[in-house]
PyMOL Python script that loads the backbone (N, CA, C, O; Angstrom):
from pymol import cmd

cmd.read_pdbstr("""\
ATOM      1  N   MET A   1      60.220  89.239 -25.229  1.00  0.00           N
ATOM      2  CA  MET A   1      59.606  90.048 -24.201  1.00  0.00           C
ATOM      3  C   MET A   1      58.417  89.290 -23.624  1.00  0.00           C
ATOM      4  O   MET A   1      57.666  88.653 -24.363  1.00  0.00           O
ATOM      5  N   LYS A   2      58.248  89.356 -22.327  1.00  0.00           N
ATOM      6  CA  LYS A   2      57.149  88.695 -21.655  1.00  0.00           C
ATOM      7  C   LYS A   2      55.924  89.602 -21.627  1.00  0.00           C
ATOM      8  O   LYS A   2      56.044  90.827 -21.617  1.00  0.00           O
ATOM      9  N   LEU A   3      54.745  88.984 -21.615  1.00  0.00           N
ATOM     10  CA  LEU A   3      53.504  89.745 -21.531  1.00  0.00           C
ATOM     11  C   LEU A   3      53.501  90.616 -20.281  1.00  0.00           C
ATOM     12  O   LEU A   3      53.036  91.755 -20.323  1.00  0.00           O
ATOM     13  N   SER A   4      54.002  90.106 -19.193  1.00  0.00           N
ATOM     14  CA  SER A   4      54.025  90.862 -17.937  1.00  0.00           C
ATOM     15  C   SER A   4      54.839  92.153 -18.067  1.00  0.00           C
ATOM     16  O   SER A   4      54.607  93.103 -17.319  1.00  0.00           O
ATOM     17  N   GLU A   5      55.780  92.199 -18.996  1.00  0.00           N
ATOM     18  CA  GLU A   5      56.580  93.401 -19.214  1.00  0.00           C
ATOM     19  C   GLU A   5      55.813  94.462 -19.987  1.00  0.00           C
ATOM     20  O   GLU A   5      56.188  95.634 -19.959  1.00  0.00           O
ATOM     21  N   LEU A   6      54.736  94.068 -20.683  1.00  0.00           N
ATOM     22  CA  LEU A   6      53.923  95.016 -21.437  1.00  0.00           C
ATOM     23  C   LEU A   6      52.825  95.647 -20.584  1.00  0.00           C
ATOM     24  O   LEU A   6      52.393  96.768 -20.853  1.00  0.00           O
ATOM     25  N   VAL A   7      52.374  94.928 -19.555  1.00  0.00           N
ATOM     26  CA  VAL A   7      51.260  95.392 -18.730  1.00  0.00           C
ATOM     27  C   VAL A   7      51.598  96.730 -18.076  1.00  0.00           C
ATOM     28  O   VAL A   7      52.666  96.903 -17.489  1.00  0.00           O
ATOM     29  N   GLY A   8      50.666  97.666 -18.190  1.00  0.00           N
ATOM     30  CA  GLY A   8      50.828  98.991 -17.601  1.00  0.00           C
ATOM     31  C   GLY A   8      51.393 100.030 -18.548  1.00  0.00           C
ATOM     32  O   GLY A   8      51.377 101.223 -18.242  1.00  0.00           O
ATOM     33  N   LYS A   9      51.892  99.594 -19.696  1.00  0.00           N
ATOM     34  CA  LYS A   9      52.454 100.551 -20.654  1.00  0.00           C
ATOM     35  C   LYS A   9      51.326 101.256 -21.410  1.00  0.00           C
ATOM     36  O   LYS A   9      50.369 100.621 -21.853  1.00  0.00           O
ATOM     37  N   GLU A  10      51.453 102.557 -21.548  1.00  0.00           N
ATOM     38  CA  GLU A  10      50.508 103.375 -22.295  1.00  0.00           C
ATOM     39  C   GLU A  10      50.783 103.197 -23.785  1.00  0.00           C
ATOM     40  O   GLU A  10      51.942 103.136 -24.196  1.00  0.00           O
ATOM     41  N   ILE A  11      49.735 103.113 -24.594  1.00  0.00           N
ATOM     42  CA  ILE A  11      49.885 103.007 -26.050  1.00  0.00           C
ATOM     43  C   ILE A  11      49.612 104.384 -26.640  1.00  0.00           C
ATOM     44  O   ILE A  11      48.544 104.960 -26.432  1.00  0.00           O
ATOM     45  N   VAL A  12      50.597 104.911 -27.383  1.00  0.00           N
ATOM     46  CA  VAL A  12      50.512 106.248 -27.957  1.00  0.00           C
ATOM     47  C   VAL A  12      50.696 106.157 -29.465  1.00  0.00           C
ATOM     48  O   VAL A  12      51.586 105.463 -29.956  1.00  0.00           O
ATOM     49  N   ASN A  13      49.834 106.873 -30.198  1.00  0.00           N
ATOM     50  CA  ASN A  13      49.921 106.903 -31.652  1.00  0.00           C
ATOM     51  C   ASN A  13      50.883 108.005 -32.082  1.00  0.00           C
ATOM     52  O   ASN A  13      50.648 109.181 -31.804  1.00  0.00           O
ATOM     53  N   ILE A  14      51.956 107.630 -32.753  1.00  0.00           N
ATOM     54  CA  ILE A  14      52.956 108.602 -33.202  1.00  0.00           C
ATOM     55  C   ILE A  14      52.391 109.540 -34.271  1.00  0.00           C
ATOM     56  O   ILE A  14      52.871 110.661 -34.440  1.00  0.00           O
ATOM     57  N   TYR A  15      51.371 109.074 -34.988  1.00  0.00           N
ATOM     58  CA  TYR A  15      50.799 109.874 -36.076  1.00  0.00           C
ATOM     59  C   TYR A  15      50.137 111.149 -35.564  1.00  0.00           C
ATOM     60  O   TYR A  15      50.319 112.219 -36.145  1.00  0.00           O
ATOM     61  N   ASP A  16      49.364 111.039 -34.472  1.00  0.00           N
ATOM     62  CA  ASP A  16      48.654 112.209 -33.972  1.00  0.00           C
ATOM     63  C   ASP A  16      48.901 112.493 -32.485  1.00  0.00           C
ATOM     64  O   ASP A  16      48.327 113.434 -31.937  1.00  0.00           O
ATOM     65  N   GLY A  17      49.747 111.690 -31.829  1.00  0.00           N
ATOM     66  CA  GLY A  17      50.062 111.905 -30.425  1.00  0.00           C
ATOM     67  C   GLY A  17      48.977 111.484 -29.453  1.00  0.00           C
ATOM     68  O   GLY A  17      49.091 111.745 -28.255  1.00  0.00           O
ATOM     69  N   MET A  18      47.922 110.835 -29.944  1.00  0.00           N
ATOM     70  CA  MET A  18      46.799 110.458 -29.097  1.00  0.00           C
ATOM     71  C   MET A  18      47.142 109.266 -28.215  1.00  0.00           C
ATOM     72  O   MET A  18      47.766 108.305 -28.665  1.00  0.00           O
ATOM     73  N   ARG A  19      46.730 109.339 -26.960  1.00  0.00           N
ATOM     74  CA  ARG A  19      46.829 108.203 -26.055  1.00  0.00           C
ATOM     75  C   ARG A  19      45.676 107.265 -26.381  1.00  0.00           C
ATOM     76  O   ARG A  19      44.516 107.677 -26.362  1.00  0.00           O
ATOM     77  N   LEU A  20      45.978 106.034 -26.675  1.00  0.00           N
ATOM     78  CA  LEU A  20      44.957 105.093 -27.110  1.00  0.00           C
ATOM     79  C   LEU A  20      44.467 104.191 -25.987  1.00  0.00           C
ATOM     80  O   LEU A  20      43.341 103.697 -26.041  1.00  0.00           O
ATOM     81  N   GLY A  21      45.277 103.974 -24.992  1.00  0.00           N
ATOM     82  CA  GLY A  21      44.897 103.098 -23.890  1.00  0.00           C
ATOM     83  C   GLY A  21      46.126 102.504 -23.232  1.00  0.00           C
ATOM     84  O   GLY A  21      47.257 102.913 -23.495  1.00  0.00           O
ATOM     85  N   THR A  22      45.881 101.539 -22.381  1.00  0.00           N
ATOM     86  CA  THR A  22      46.949 100.914 -21.619  1.00  0.00           C
ATOM     87  C   THR A  22      46.885  99.406 -21.778  1.00  0.00           C
ATOM     88  O   THR A  22      45.803  98.819 -21.762  1.00  0.00           O
ATOM     89  N   VAL A  23      48.038  98.784 -21.929  1.00  0.00           N
ATOM     90  CA  VAL A  23      48.082  97.326 -21.946  1.00  0.00           C
ATOM     91  C   VAL A  23      47.718  96.870 -20.538  1.00  0.00           C
ATOM     92  O   VAL A  23      48.290  97.343 -19.555  1.00  0.00           O
ATOM     93  N   GLY A  24      46.800  95.986 -20.452  1.00  0.00           N
ATOM     94  CA  GLY A  24      46.248  95.566 -19.167  1.00  0.00           C
ATOM     95  C   GLY A  24      44.757  95.799 -19.189  1.00  0.00           C
ATOM     96  O   GLY A  24      43.988  95.018 -18.628  1.00  0.00           O
ATOM     97  N   GLU A  25      44.338  96.897 -19.852  1.00  0.00           N
ATOM     98  CA  GLU A  25      42.932  97.161 -20.109  1.00  0.00           C
ATOM     99  C   GLU A  25      42.571  96.580 -21.470  1.00  0.00           C
ATOM    100  O   GLU A  25      41.446  96.741 -21.943  1.00  0.00           O
ATOM    101  N   SER A  26      43.509  95.919 -22.084  1.00  0.00           N
ATOM    102  CA  SER A  26      43.356  95.459 -23.456  1.00  0.00           C
ATOM    103  C   SER A  26      43.403  93.940 -23.541  1.00  0.00           C
ATOM    104  O   SER A  26      43.680  93.246 -22.562  1.00  0.00           O
ATOM    105  N   ASP A  27      43.123  93.447 -24.741  1.00  0.00           N
ATOM    106  CA  ASP A  27      43.287  92.027 -25.047  1.00  0.00           C
ATOM    107  C   ASP A  27      44.377  91.903 -26.097  1.00  0.00           C
ATOM    108  O   ASP A  27      44.571  92.810 -26.907  1.00  0.00           O
ATOM    109  N   LEU A  28      45.081  90.792 -26.085  1.00  0.00           N
ATOM    110  CA  LEU A  28      46.070  90.510 -27.122  1.00  0.00           C
ATOM    111  C   LEU A  28      45.571  89.333 -27.936  1.00  0.00           C
ATOM    112  O   LEU A  28      45.085  88.346 -27.383  1.00  0.00           O
ATOM    113  N   VAL A  29      45.692  89.440 -29.264  1.00  0.00           N
ATOM    114  CA  VAL A  29      45.395  88.314 -30.144  1.00  0.00           C
ATOM    115  C   VAL A  29      46.728  87.663 -30.460  1.00  0.00           C
ATOM    116  O   VAL A  29      47.646  88.310 -30.963  1.00  0.00           O
ATOM    117  N   ILE A  30      46.825  86.365 -30.157  1.00  0.00           N
ATOM    118  CA  ILE A  30      48.085  85.642 -30.330  1.00  0.00           C
ATOM    119  C   ILE A  30      47.879  84.498 -31.304  1.00  0.00           C
ATOM    120  O   ILE A  30      46.902  83.756 -31.204  1.00  0.00           O
ATOM    121  N   ASP A  31      48.808  84.355 -32.252  1.00  0.00           N
ATOM    122  CA  ASP A  31      48.779  83.239 -33.194  1.00  0.00           C
ATOM    123  C   ASP A  31      49.156  81.975 -32.420  1.00  0.00           C
ATOM    124  O   ASP A  31      50.263  81.869 -31.891  1.00  0.00           O
ATOM    125  N   CYS A  32      48.236  81.032 -32.360  1.00  0.00           N
ATOM    126  CA  CYS A  32      48.452  79.806 -31.571  1.00  0.00           C
ATOM    127  C   CYS A  32      49.590  78.945 -32.107  1.00  0.00           C
ATOM    128  O   CYS A  32      50.239  78.230 -31.344  1.00  0.00           O
ATOM    129  N   GLU A  33      49.833  79.008 -33.404  1.00  0.00           N
ATOM    130  CA  GLU A  33      50.887  78.177 -33.982  1.00  0.00           C
ATOM    131  C   GLU A  33      52.278  78.746 -33.753  1.00  0.00           C
ATOM    132  O   GLU A  33      53.221  78.005 -33.476  1.00  0.00           O
ATOM    133  N   THR A  34      52.404  80.075 -33.870  1.00  0.00           N
ATOM    134  CA  THR A  34      53.727  80.685 -33.747  1.00  0.00           C
ATOM    135  C   THR A  34      53.985  81.294 -32.383  1.00  0.00           C
ATOM    136  O   THR A  34      55.138  81.495 -32.002  1.00  0.00           O
ATOM    137  N   GLY A  35      52.915  81.593 -31.637  1.00  0.00           N
ATOM    138  CA  GLY A  35      53.066  82.253 -30.348  1.00  0.00           C
ATOM    139  C   GLY A  35      53.306  83.747 -30.461  1.00  0.00           C
ATOM    140  O   GLY A  35      53.579  84.407 -29.459  1.00  0.00           O
ATOM    141  N   GLU A  36      53.209  84.296 -31.679  1.00  0.00           N
ATOM    142  CA  GLU A  36      53.451  85.721 -31.893  1.00  0.00           C
ATOM    143  C   GLU A  36      52.177  86.530 -31.686  1.00  0.00           C
ATOM    144  O   GLU A  36      51.072  86.054 -31.945  1.00  0.00           O
ATOM    145  N   VAL A  37      52.351  87.769 -31.211  1.00  0.00           N
ATOM    146  CA  VAL A  37      51.218  88.677 -31.045  1.00  0.00           C
ATOM    147  C   VAL A  37      50.784  89.151 -32.428  1.00  0.00           C
ATOM    148  O   VAL A  37      51.612  89.575 -33.234  1.00  0.00           O
ATOM    149  N   VAL A  38      49.482  89.076 -32.697  1.00  0.00           N
ATOM    150  CA  VAL A  38      48.917  89.517 -33.972  1.00  0.00           C
ATOM    151  C   VAL A  38      48.393  90.945 -33.848  1.00  0.00           C
ATOM    152  O   VAL A  38      48.617  91.773 -34.732  1.00  0.00           O
ATOM    153  N   SER A  39      47.694  91.232 -32.746  1.00  0.00           N
ATOM    154  CA  SER A  39      47.143  92.565 -32.549  1.00  0.00           C
ATOM    155  C   SER A  39      46.812  92.809 -31.085  1.00  0.00           C
ATOM    156  O   SER A  39      46.756  91.891 -30.267  1.00  0.00           O
ATOM    157  N   ILE A  40      46.595  94.090 -30.790  1.00  0.00           N
ATOM    158  CA  ILE A  40      46.156  94.530 -29.473  1.00  0.00           C
ATOM    159  C   ILE A  40      44.743  95.072 -29.666  1.00  0.00           C
ATOM    160  O   ILE A  40      44.496  95.849 -30.588  1.00  0.00           O
ATOM    161  N   ILE A  41      43.820  94.667 -28.805  1.00  0.00           N
ATOM    162  CA  ILE A  41      42.442  95.151 -28.887  1.00  0.00           C
ATOM    163  C   ILE A  41      42.161  95.999 -27.658  1.00  0.00           C
ATOM    164  O   ILE A  41      42.225  95.514 -26.529  1.00  0.00           O
ATOM    165  N   LEU A  42      41.846  97.277 -27.889  1.00  0.00           N
ATOM    166  CA  LEU A  42      41.559  98.203 -26.798  1.00  0.00           C
ATOM    167  C   LEU A  42      40.079  98.539 -26.769  1.00  0.00           C
ATOM    168  O   LEU A  42      39.479  98.740 -27.825  1.00  0.00           O
ATOM    169  N   PRO A  43      39.473  98.607 -25.588  1.00  0.00           N
ATOM    170  CA  PRO A  43      38.086  99.057 -25.504  1.00  0.00           C
ATOM    171  C   PRO A  43      38.023 100.549 -25.806  1.00  0.00           C
ATOM    172  O   PRO A  43      38.941 101.296 -25.466  1.00  0.00           O
ATOM    173  N   ASN A  44      36.939 100.980 -26.444  1.00  0.00           N
ATOM    174  CA  ASN A  44      36.750 102.396 -26.741  1.00  0.00           C
ATOM    175  C   ASN A  44      36.376 103.115 -25.456  1.00  0.00           C
ATOM    176  O   ASN A  44      35.478 102.679 -24.736  1.00  0.00           O
ATOM    177  N   LYS A  45      37.056 104.211 -25.168  1.00  0.00           N
ATOM    178  CA  LYS A  45      36.759 104.992 -23.973  1.00  0.00           C
ATOM    179  C   LYS A  45      36.022 106.269 -24.329  1.00  0.00           C
ATOM    180  O   LYS A  45      36.064 107.249 -23.586  1.00  0.00           O
ATOM    181  N   GLY A  46      35.342 106.252 -25.478  1.00  0.00           N
ATOM    182  CA  GLY A  46      34.597 107.430 -25.919  1.00  0.00           C
ATOM    183  C   GLY A  46      33.319 107.600 -25.135  1.00  0.00           C
ATOM    184  O   GLY A  46      33.233 107.209 -23.971  1.00  0.00           O
ATOM    185  N   ASN A  47      32.328 108.185 -25.780  1.00  0.00           N
ATOM    186  CA  ASN A  47      31.049 108.430 -25.129  1.00  0.00           C
ATOM    187  C   ASN A  47      30.281 107.132 -24.944  1.00  0.00           C
ATOM    188  O   ASN A  47      29.991 106.426 -25.911  1.00  0.00           O
ATOM    189  N   PHE A  48      29.959 106.827 -23.712  1.00  0.00           N
ATOM    190  CA  PHE A  48      29.149 105.649 -23.412  1.00  0.00           C
ATOM    191  C   PHE A  48      27.768 106.123 -22.995  1.00  0.00           C
ATOM    192  O   PHE A  48      27.391 106.008 -21.829  1.00  0.00           O
ATOM    193  N   ILE A  49      27.003 106.663 -23.964  1.00  0.00           N
ATOM    194  CA  ILE A  49      25.673 107.172 -23.677  1.00  0.00           C
ATOM    195  C   ILE A  49      24.762 106.031 -23.249  1.00  0.00           C
ATOM    196  O   ILE A  49      24.017 106.156 -22.276  1.00  0.00           O
ATOM    197  N   ASN A  50      24.820 104.927 -23.969  1.00  0.00           N
ATOM    198  CA  ASN A  50      23.995 103.776 -23.650  1.00  0.00           C
ATOM    199  C   ASN A  50      24.891 102.554 -23.579  1.00  0.00           C
ATOM    200  O   ASN A  50      25.417 102.110 -24.600  1.00  0.00           O
ATOM    201  N   LEU A  51      25.069 102.014 -22.402  1.00  0.00           N
ATOM    202  CA  LEU A  51      25.981 100.888 -22.225  1.00  0.00           C
ATOM    203  C   LEU A  51      25.448  99.589 -22.808  1.00  0.00           C
ATOM    204  O   LEU A  51      26.183  98.604 -22.862  1.00  0.00           O
ATOM    205  N   TRP A  52      24.205  99.555 -23.241  1.00  0.00           N
ATOM    206  CA  TRP A  52      23.604  98.316 -23.736  1.00  0.00           C
ATOM    207  C   TRP A  52      23.683  98.195 -25.254  1.00  0.00           C
ATOM    208  O   TRP A  52      23.281  97.166 -25.798  1.00  0.00           O
ATOM    209  N   VAL A  53      24.179  99.197 -25.950  1.00  0.00           N
ATOM    210  CA  VAL A  53      24.316  99.122 -27.407  1.00  0.00           C
ATOM    211  C   VAL A  53      25.696  98.615 -27.759  1.00  0.00           C
ATOM    212  O   VAL A  53      26.566  98.510 -26.894  1.00  0.00           O
ATOM    213  N   ASP A  54      25.900  98.298 -29.031  1.00  0.00           N
ATOM    214  CA  ASP A  54      27.208  97.815 -29.473  1.00  0.00           C
ATOM    215  C   ASP A  54      28.292  98.857 -29.184  1.00  0.00           C
ATOM    216  O   ASP A  54      28.118 100.050 -29.435  1.00  0.00           O
ATOM    217  N   ARG A  55      29.379  98.386 -28.668  1.00  0.00           N
ATOM    218  CA  ARG A  55      30.539  99.240 -28.414  1.00  0.00           C
ATOM    219  C   ARG A  55      31.548  99.025 -29.535  1.00  0.00           C
ATOM    220  O   ARG A  55      31.508  98.017 -30.240  1.00  0.00           O
ATOM    221  N   GLN A  56      32.430  99.965 -29.684  1.00  0.00           N
ATOM    222  CA  GLN A  56      33.484  99.842 -30.675  1.00  0.00           C
ATOM    223  C   GLN A  56      34.787  99.529 -29.960  1.00  0.00           C
ATOM    224  O   GLN A  56      35.030  99.997 -28.848  1.00  0.00           O
ATOM    225  N   LYS A  57      35.614  98.738 -30.610  1.00  0.00           N
ATOM    226  CA  LYS A  57      36.931  98.434 -30.066  1.00  0.00           C
ATOM    227  C   LYS A  57      37.976  98.870 -31.076  1.00  0.00           C
ATOM    228  O   LYS A  57      37.759  98.804 -32.286  1.00  0.00           O
ATOM    229  N   LEU A  58      39.093  99.308 -30.568  1.00  0.00           N
ATOM    230  CA  LEU A  58      40.200  99.720 -31.421  1.00  0.00           C
ATOM    231  C   LEU A  58      41.128  98.533 -31.602  1.00  0.00           C
ATOM    232  O   LEU A  58      41.678  98.013 -30.631  1.00  0.00           O
ATOM    233  N   ILE A  59      41.301  98.102 -32.852  1.00  0.00           N
ATOM    234  CA  ILE A  59      42.182  96.984 -33.180  1.00  0.00           C
ATOM    235  C   ILE A  59      43.515  97.568 -33.663  1.00  0.00           C
ATOM    236  O   ILE A  59      43.558  98.285 -34.662  1.00  0.00           O
ATOM    237  N   ILE A  60      44.582  97.260 -32.959  1.00  0.00           N
ATOM    238  CA  ILE A  60      45.910  97.757 -33.319  1.00  0.00           C
ATOM    239  C   ILE A  60      46.744  96.574 -33.800  1.00  0.00           C
ATOM    240  O   ILE A  60      47.179  95.756 -32.990  1.00  0.00           O
ATOM    241  N   PRO A  61      46.973  96.475 -35.116  1.00  0.00           N
ATOM    242  CA  PRO A  61      47.821  95.381 -35.617  1.00  0.00           C
ATOM    243  C   PRO A  61      49.235  95.494 -35.050  1.00  0.00           C
ATOM    244  O   PRO A  61      49.783  96.592 -34.944  1.00  0.00           O
ATOM    245  N   TRP A  62      49.816  94.363 -34.690  1.00  0.00           N
ATOM    246  CA  TRP A  62      51.149  94.361 -34.087  1.00  0.00           C
ATOM    247  C   TRP A  62      52.191  94.958 -35.025  1.00  0.00           C
ATOM    248  O   TRP A  62      53.188  95.515 -34.565  1.00  0.00           O
ATOM    249  N   ASP A  63      51.974  94.849 -36.333  1.00  0.00           N
ATOM    250  CA  ASP A  63      52.967  95.402 -37.268  1.00  0.00           C
ATOM    251  C   ASP A  63      52.973  96.931 -37.295  1.00  0.00           C
ATOM    252  O   ASP A  63      53.817  97.526 -37.965  1.00  0.00           O
ATOM    253  N   THR A  64      52.042  97.584 -36.575  1.00  0.00           N
ATOM    254  CA  THR A  64      52.069  99.044 -36.480  1.00  0.00           C
ATOM    255  C   THR A  64      52.865  99.519 -35.261  1.00  0.00           C
ATOM    256  O   THR A  64      53.079 100.719 -35.090  1.00  0.00           O
ATOM    257  N   VAL A  65      53.304  98.582 -34.415  1.00  0.00           N
ATOM    258  CA  VAL A  65      54.131  98.945 -33.251  1.00  0.00           C
ATOM    259  C   VAL A  65      55.501  99.373 -33.754  1.00  0.00           C
ATOM    260  O   VAL A  65      56.177  98.624 -34.458  1.00  0.00           O
ATOM    261  N   ARG A  66      55.906 100.593 -33.383  1.00  0.00           N
ATOM    262  CA  ARG A  66      57.193 101.127 -33.839  1.00  0.00           C
ATOM    263  C   ARG A  66      58.271 101.065 -32.773  1.00  0.00           C
ATOM    264  O   ARG A  66      59.451 100.921 -33.091  1.00  0.00           O
ATOM    265  N   LYS A  67      57.870 101.173 -31.491  1.00  0.00           N
ATOM    266  CA  LYS A  67      58.867 101.186 -30.415  1.00  0.00           C
ATOM    267  C   LYS A  67      58.186 100.805 -29.111  1.00  0.00           C
ATOM    268  O   LYS A  67      57.076 101.253 -28.826  1.00  0.00           O
ATOM    269  N   ILE A  68      58.855  99.980 -28.327  1.00  0.00           N
ATOM    270  CA  ILE A  68      58.393  99.649 -26.989  1.00  0.00           C
ATOM    271  C   ILE A  68      59.413 100.220 -26.017  1.00  0.00           C
ATOM    272  O   ILE A  68      60.554  99.763 -25.944  1.00  0.00           O
ATOM    273  N   GLY A  69      58.976 101.232 -25.271  1.00  0.00           N
ATOM    274  CA  GLY A  69      59.861 101.878 -24.302  1.00  0.00           C
ATOM    275  C   GLY A  69      59.568 101.400 -22.894  1.00  0.00           C
ATOM    276  O   GLY A  69      58.801 100.459 -22.689  1.00  0.00           O
ATOM    277  N   ARG A  70      60.190 102.060 -21.920  1.00  0.00           N
ATOM    278  CA  ARG A  70      59.985 101.665 -20.520  1.00  0.00           C
ATOM    279  C   ARG A  70      58.582 101.979 -20.037  1.00  0.00           C
ATOM    280  O   ARG A  70      58.051 101.276 -19.177  1.00  0.00           O
ATOM    281  N   GLU A  71      57.960 103.049 -20.591  1.00  0.00           N
ATOM    282  CA  GLU A  71      56.640 103.458 -20.123  1.00  0.00           C
ATOM    283  C   GLU A  71      55.578 103.441 -21.202  1.00  0.00           C
ATOM    284  O   GLU A  71      54.390 103.378 -20.887  1.00  0.00           O
ATOM    285  N   VAL A  72      55.970 103.496 -22.461  1.00  0.00           N
ATOM    286  CA  VAL A  72      54.983 103.577 -23.540  1.00  0.00           C
ATOM    287  C   VAL A  72      55.301 102.605 -24.667  1.00  0.00           C
ATOM    288  O   VAL A  72      56.435 102.159 -24.842  1.00  0.00           O
ATOM    289  N   ILE A  73      54.253 102.299 -25.422  1.00  0.00           N
ATOM    290  CA  ILE A  73      54.371 101.569 -26.682  1.00  0.00           C
ATOM    291  C   ILE A  73      53.934 102.550 -27.759  1.00  0.00           C
ATOM    292  O   ILE A  73      52.807 103.044 -27.726  1.00  0.00           O
ATOM    293  N   VAL A  74      54.805 102.833 -28.706  1.00  0.00           N
ATOM    294  CA  VAL A  74      54.512 103.777 -29.771  1.00  0.00           C
ATOM    295  C   VAL A  74      54.035 102.995 -30.992  1.00  0.00           C
ATOM    296  O   VAL A  74      54.715 102.087 -31.471  1.00  0.00           O
ATOM    297  N   VAL A  75      52.844 103.366 -31.489  1.00  0.00           N
ATOM    298  CA  VAL A  75      52.292 102.736 -32.685  1.00  0.00           C
ATOM    299  C   VAL A  75      52.086 103.807 -33.747  1.00  0.00           C
ATOM    300  O   VAL A  75      52.068 105.000 -33.445  1.00  0.00           O
ATOM    301  N   GLU A  76      51.930 103.372 -34.990  1.00  0.00           N
ATOM    302  CA  GLU A  76      51.701 104.319 -36.086  1.00  0.00           C
ATOM    303  C   GLU A  76      50.430 103.928 -36.828  1.00  0.00           C
ATOM    304  O   GLU A  76      50.420 103.015 -37.654  1.00  0.00           O
ATOM    305  N   LEU A  77      49.350 104.654 -36.506  1.00  0.00           N
ATOM    306  CA  LEU A  77      48.072 104.474 -37.171  1.00  0.00           C
ATOM    307  C   LEU A  77      47.689 105.804 -37.799  1.00  0.00           C
ATOM    308  O   LEU A  77      47.493 106.786 -37.082  1.00  0.00           O
ATOM    309  N   ASP A  78      47.577 105.858 -39.136  1.00  0.00           N
ATOM    310  CA  ASP A  78      47.164 107.105 -39.770  1.00  0.00           C
ATOM    311  C   ASP A  78      45.701 107.006 -40.201  1.00  0.00           C
ATOM    312  O   ASP A  78      45.057 105.978 -39.993  1.00  0.00           O
ATOM    313  N   GLU A  79      45.179 108.076 -40.801  1.00  0.00           N
ATOM    314  CA  GLU A  79      43.756 108.108 -41.143  1.00  0.00           C
ATOM    315  C   GLU A  79      43.364 107.107 -42.227  1.00  0.00           C
ATOM    316  O   GLU A  79      42.175 106.861 -42.428  1.00  0.00           O
ATOM    317  N   THR A  80      44.326 106.529 -42.922  1.00  0.00           N
ATOM    318  CA  THR A  80      43.995 105.537 -43.949  1.00  0.00           C
ATOM    319  C   THR A  80      43.905 104.126 -43.378  1.00  0.00           C
ATOM    320  O   THR A  80      43.458 103.207 -44.064  1.00  0.00           O
ATOM    321  N   HIS A  81      44.317 103.952 -42.151  1.00  0.00           N
ATOM    322  CA  HIS A  81      44.325 102.637 -41.524  1.00  0.00           C
ATOM    323  C   HIS A  81      42.930 102.279 -41.023  1.00  0.00           C
ATOM    324  O   HIS A  81      42.286 103.105 -40.377  1.00  0.00           O
ATOM    325  N   PRO A  82      42.451 101.079 -41.300  1.00  0.00           N
ATOM    326  CA  PRO A  82      41.124 100.682 -40.794  1.00  0.00           C
ATOM    327  C   PRO A  82      41.191 100.471 -39.288  1.00  0.00           C
ATOM    328  O   PRO A  82      41.494  99.370 -38.827  1.00  0.00           O
ATOM    329  N   ARG A  83      40.910 101.524 -38.515  1.00  0.00           N
ATOM    330  CA  ARG A  83      41.172 101.520 -37.079  1.00  0.00           C
ATOM    331  C   ARG A  83      40.060 100.927 -36.234  1.00  0.00           C
ATOM    332  O   ARG A  83      40.341 100.283 -35.224  1.00  0.00           O
ATOM    333  N   LEU A  84      38.825 101.120 -36.611  1.00  0.00           N
ATOM    334  CA  LEU A  84      37.742 100.694 -35.738  1.00  0.00           C
ATOM    335  C   LEU A  84      36.941  99.564 -36.327  1.00  0.00           C
ATOM    336  O   LEU A  84      36.666  99.548 -37.526  1.00  0.00           O
ATOM    337  N   LYS A  85      36.562  98.616 -35.491  1.00  0.00           N
ATOM    338  CA  LYS A  85      35.696  97.517 -35.885  1.00  0.00           C
ATOM    339  C   LYS A  85      34.559  97.418 -34.880  1.00  0.00           C
ATOM    340  O   LYS A  85      34.753  97.634 -33.684  1.00  0.00           O
ATOM    341  N   ASN A  86      33.364  97.089 -35.379  1.00  0.00           N
ATOM    342  CA  ASN A  86      32.234  96.901 -34.466  1.00  0.00           C
ATOM    343  C   ASN A  86      32.380  95.594 -33.722  1.00  0.00           C
ATOM    344  O   ASN A  86      32.913  94.611 -34.236  1.00  0.00           O
ATOM    345  N   SER A  87      31.900  95.614 -32.520  1.00  0.00           N
ATOM    346  CA  SER A  87      31.916  94.406 -31.706  1.00  0.00           C
ATOM    347  C   SER A  87      30.709  94.421 -30.792  1.00  0.00           C
ATOM    348  O   SER A  87      30.328  95.475 -30.285  1.00  0.00           O
ATOM    349  N   SER A  88      30.109  93.275 -30.577  1.00  0.00           N
ATOM    350  CA  SER A  88      28.948  93.172 -29.693  1.00  0.00           C
ATOM    351  C   SER A  88      29.404  93.146 -28.248  1.00  0.00           C
ATOM    352  O   SER A  88      30.510  92.704 -27.938  1.00  0.00           O
ATOM    353  N   VAL A  89      28.541  93.623 -27.373  1.00  0.00           N
ATOM    354  CA  VAL A  89      28.806  93.602 -25.939  1.00  0.00           C
ATOM    355  C   VAL A  89      28.743  92.201 -25.437  1.00  0.00           C
ATOM    356  O   VAL A  89      28.938  91.963 -24.245  1.00  0.00           O
TER     357      VAL A  89
END
""", "prot")
cmd.dss("prot")
cmd.show_as("cartoon", "prot")
cmd.util.cbc("prot")
cmd.orient("prot")
């Protein structure tokens, strides 16, 4: 599958039905040696009270992707999964 085929697809968590974001607003981490996608990094769209403080990003490991459809990418992240990591602006 080409990266261009992923752009615009909504990412939905099958565990809770939450819309997590869209490919295109995200970054992909790619293994340089194998060319495989390692993870999808989505910006947090939560409360941005102060834009100058550290923001959180949602890291979605590629192995949690369950299905890639015509309009959505279904992932499975449950409450035991380390979902959020701090990141500097």
